[in-house]
N, C-alpha and C positions, 0 to 999 in steps of 0.2 A: 890652885895652889894650897890654899888653906886646907880643903877637904882632903887632898891628896896626902898632906903633911900628916893630918889627923889619922887617916885611914892606915898609914904606915906604920904608926906607932901603936903598938898593942895596949898600952897603958892609958892612952888618951883618945879613946874612941868617943865619938858623939853620942850623946844619950839618945836612946830610941824615941823618948818623947819629944825629940826636937827635929824629927824627920817629917818633912813636909814638901808640898807641891803647890803650883799655881794653877789654878783653873782659868783658862782663857775665855772670854766672853762668848766667843762663837762655839763653845762646847756646852754652855750652860744647858742646853736641852737635853744632853745626854748625862747629866750630873748623876743620875742613880747608878748607871752602869759603870761610869768612870770611878765613883766612890766606892763601889763594890771592889774594883780592881785595886784602888788605893789602899783599902783596907787589907786586902791580901798581901800586899806588899809591905805592910807594916807602917804605912805613912799615918801619922797622928794629927797633923796640922794641913789645912788647905787655904791658900791665900787666893782671893778674889776680888774683883772689883764690883761694886754696886753701881750699875748703870742707871743714873738719876732719870733719864728719859723714860726708862721702863717702870721706875717707882713712881714717878708723877708724869703720866702721859699728857695730861692737861694741868695747867697751873691750878694749884689748889685741889687736885683730885688725885689721890693716891691709890696705887694698885699693888698690894703686897703679896697677891697669891702666888705668883712665880717665885718670888725671893723665899716666901714661907716654905714652898716646896723644896727648894735647895737646902734650906736650913734643917727641915725635917729628915731629908735624905741623909744629911751629914751626920745627924744625931743617930739615925739607924745603923749607920756604919761606924760609928765611934770615932767620927772625926770632929776636930775643932776648927772653926772658921775665923780667919782673920780677913776683915772686910775693910 
């Protein structure tokens, strides 16, 4: 309802910098391809979950490589992450 109302009123368009999408965890491995498509669509924000069991696979041992790759890819495609 809210988006439909805004879209129908020429003077009250949603600012482009607020256009975003949600990245579901099962698609994280395809992030670079998806981010490229999002960039083409004009998306500026991507919301995603940080899956703790991947960041800390063993108690006290952290693995940031996969998450770093997602952050790097988002930056390459001019996207902001909300985690």
